[in-house]
N, C-alpha and C positions, 0 to 999 in steps of 0.2 A: 934125635927128635929135636928141631930147632925151637925153642920158644918163641911163640909170636904175641908180643905183648897187645893187649885191646886198646882202641883208641879212646880218646874224647870224642865221640861224636856229634855233640853240642856242646858249643863253648860260649859263655856269656861273660864278655870282662867289661864292668861298671856301664851297661847298658843304659841309657839314659835318653828320654825323648822329650821334648818342651814343644806345647803348642802356644805360639807366643810366648806368654809369661807363664802360661800354667806347665809346672813340671808334673806330668803324666806317669813317669817311670824314671826312678832316683838311683843310677848308680846299680845296676843291679847285676850281681855275677853268680853263676853256677858252671858247674860240669854234667854231663850225662854220658856214662860209660855205655859203650857198643853193647847193644843187644838188651838194654834196660829198660824199664817202662819206667819213666819219670812223670810224677802227678803234678801239675802245676794249679794250685788253689788260690779262690781270692772272692771276696764280695764283688758287687757291684762297682764299678769304677775305681778298683784296686789297682789297674796298671796289667792286668794279665793278659788283657787282649791285645794291649797294644805291645807289651814284650812278644807274643807270638806271632804280630803282623812284621815286627822288625826282622826275626829270626826268619819268617818265610820272604823277605825282600817284599813286602807290600807296602813298605812306607820307610822312609829313611832314618836311619840311625844318627839324633842329633851329637852323642858322645858316647864313647866307648868303642868296643869291636864285638863282631860276634862269628862264631865258625861252626859251619856246619859239614861234616865228612873233611874237616880239614880245610875247606875253602870260606877265605873270606866274605861273610854275608853281604858287606858293601861296594867290595873289588871283585868278585868273581860272581857276582847273581846267576849267570847262565850255569854254572857248575853247580851252585846250590839249590837251582831248581829243578836239575835232573837229579840232585841225591834224595829229594822230599817227595814224600807222598802227602797227601790232605783229605781229609774225611771230614767236610763239614757238619756242623750241627745241623740245618736242616737237609733235607731229600733233595737232592737236583736231578731226579731220576725222570725222564722222559717216559711216561705209564703206557704209550703207545708203541714201546719199543720192547725187544726180548730182551732177556738179559745177557745173552752173546752178543747181541749189536752196539749195546753201549759198551762192553767191553773191549771190544774191536775198536770202537771209536777212540776208548781213552788209550788203548796201545798205539794208534795211529797216532793221537798227540804228542806223545812220548816217541815217536819214532823207533818203536819196536819194528823189528823186522817180522813180517808175517810168519814165517816157519816159527819164528820164537815165540811169538804171540799166542799162536794155536796152542803150545804145548803148555805154555805158562798159564793159558785161560781153562784149560783143561785140569788142570792142576788143582786152581785155586775153585773154581766150581766144585770139584770132588770134595777137597776139603774142608768146604763151607756149607758142605749138602746140599749145592744147589743145581747138580748135574742134570737130575731128571726134568727141573723146570727152566733150563737155559734158551729154550726155544720158546718159551711163553712170554704174553706180554706180560710185564712188569705190573699194568693194572691188577692183574690177578694175584701178584705175590701179597703175602701179609708185610704187617707192620717190620718184625722181626728178620725176614725174608729181605724187605728192599734194604736194611740196615746193613746185613751180610754183604750182600751186592755192592754197598756204598765201598762197604770195606774193603771187600776184593779188589774193587776198583783201583783203589790208592797202591794197591802192590802189583799191580800189573807189569809197570815198568822195574819193578825190583827194588826200589827206593831202600838207600840205607838208613834213611831216618821216615818215620811216618807220624805225621800229627795228627790227633782224634781229638776232635772238638766236641764235648757232650756225646759220645758215641750211642748211648742207650736212651736218651731223653726219648720219653713219649712211649717206651716200650713196658711191657706189663713183666711181672715179677717173672716167670718162668723164659721170658725172651731175655729179660736184662742177664740171666744166672748162663744161658746157653751163649749171648755174647761175650760176655766175661770168656768163658772157654775157648771161645774163638781167637779173643784177643792174645789169651796169653799162650795159645797153639800158635798163631803164625808170627808173634814175636819169637818165641823158643825155633821153631822149624826154619826161617829164615836168615836167624839172627839181626831182625827189624829193630834197631833201635826207637822206642814208641815213646810221643812228647804226648801226654793225655791230659786235655783239661775237663773236668767233671766237677758238680755241682753235689754228688751223691758220694758222701763222705765214707759211706761202705763199701761202694766202688773201688775209691781210693785205697782203702785197705787192703781191698783184698787183691788189688791188680798190680800196686806199684811198689819198684825194691826203694824206690826215695821220692822224698815229697818236699814240694817248697811250697809256703802259704806268703802270700804277697798280700799286702794292705798299705795304703798311702803311698804306692810307687816303691814299696820297700821289702827287700825278703824279709819277714819276721822272724822265721824259723826253718830250718830243714833236717832231712835225716830221714832212714828209713820210716816206715809205719810203727814198729816196735819201739825206735831209738825217739819219736816223737812222745808215745806215751809214757814213755819211762820217764821224759823229761818234765813231763806233767808233775808227778813225782807224788800223786794222790790217785789211790783205789778208794772204794766205800766198801765198807759193809754193813748190810740194814739186817738188824737182827730185832725181832718179834719177841715182847716179853709175854708171859702168861697173864700179869695182870699191872698195873701203872706202878711206877717208882716215882721218886723225887728226881729232878733233873740233877742236883748238887751231887748226891749219892752217886749216881749213873756217872757223872762227869769224873769225880773223885777217882772212882775205880780205873775207868779206862784210858784217861789221861796219863796215868800209872806206866802202860804198859808201852816197849819201845815201840816206836814208828807210828803210833798213833799223833794226828796232829788235831783234831779236832770231833766232839761230839756234839751232836743234837738230837734232842729227846721231845716227841710230841706223842702223848695218849701213851700208847703201849710200845711205840716205834723208834726204835733207837736208829742213827745213822752215824755211824764211824769214817773219818778219811784217815787214811792210812798211807804211810808211803809206800807199804808193799801190802797189800790184804795175804800174800800167801804168808809173809813170814810174820805177822802178825797174830794171824787168826786162831792161833793156839793160845796165846798169850791172854788175846781177849776173853775166849771160853771159858780159859781157866781163871783169871782172875775175877768172871761174875758168876763163875759156878763158885768157887770158893767163897764168897762174899754171900752165899744164900740166894743169889740171883736166880728166879726162874726163867730159863729159854723156851721159848716155842720154838723157834725156827732162826735158821741164820744164812743169810744170802751176801757169797762176797760176790762184788762186781768191780772188775777190771779196767780200770782209765782207757778210753776210747778216744778217735780222732774228734768226735764231734766237743768232747772236751777241750781237746787239744785248739779247736779251729775258734771256739768261742772263748777263750783264752786269749787266744792272739788277737780278738777283735775287741777284748775289752768287755766282753760279757760273763758274768758271774753264771754259774748251775741256777744260782736261785731265781736271777731275772730272767734265764731262758726258760725253766719252768713258769713261769710267770707269765711270758710272751708268746706261748708255745714254740720255741725256737729249737723244739727237739724236731721239728721236721725236717733240721737239714737232713736226716739220713731218711726221709722219706721219698720215696720214686717221683711223688706230686712236689716236693720241693722246690724253690727258686730263690735259695738266698744265695748260693756259690757261683757266680755267672762270671 
């Protein structure tokens, strides 16, 4: 059996965008492999939307090149547009139409033959759990059902690349998790490459094979979710003592443990930053108990994408706690946009 290598379905080579003298996107480069889910994160004004609009052929590239499915974004716009599907953040559905009607219109817009469109629509409706609702008016759909319908609208013409802009915004927790399963399923079943923008960091962690964080028009860091968390280089171990101890005594004990980089003590709660909670945990507990320190509970915490994001934005954990920036991981947050 002949091996067929996968393609780089999305390629950005030094993508740059000027608005007059203002540099919105500054020589951004990345690649997305075929069939992968790529997360693109950044705060308001970071250059995220501008980058996506350049790749979607909606605005001209000032410098650099972009490729979708092997087609040049600047020179082969027709082929690029036929290669992509786009699911916008805001719902665009006509509430007076049925699910089946809007899918038919979408198929017509992309010149999908009627016979092909029917079988594809039936398949997508079944996979999304919407078959029994296909002939109902969209006004009777729940928010989650409408999001699922928008998702399969973007897949009717079998695009090689699907752009999802904040696909779960406004959904309750149960609908969000259900939507995650559909996104993963469609990406796997159809080998569709997915370009995901989201401000939910737990969503990026759950869905994405690779993530890039952009700020000030530049890619600040990229890698798999696990690689990004490992690069942060710090886990935390929270220790509750049975009674209060002197800070100097606890710091002296714990800073001698391999991998421990910082120690803070407030009342009877100690927070230990370490390169790896898994590797340092035994040493931390052993060192304390050998010195007669009475431990009540120990709670190791792995580094997470929120910490990675805040670090790239130049915000410390202490500042985020003071400013309630931990809402980054909340379904009601709107920090990353």
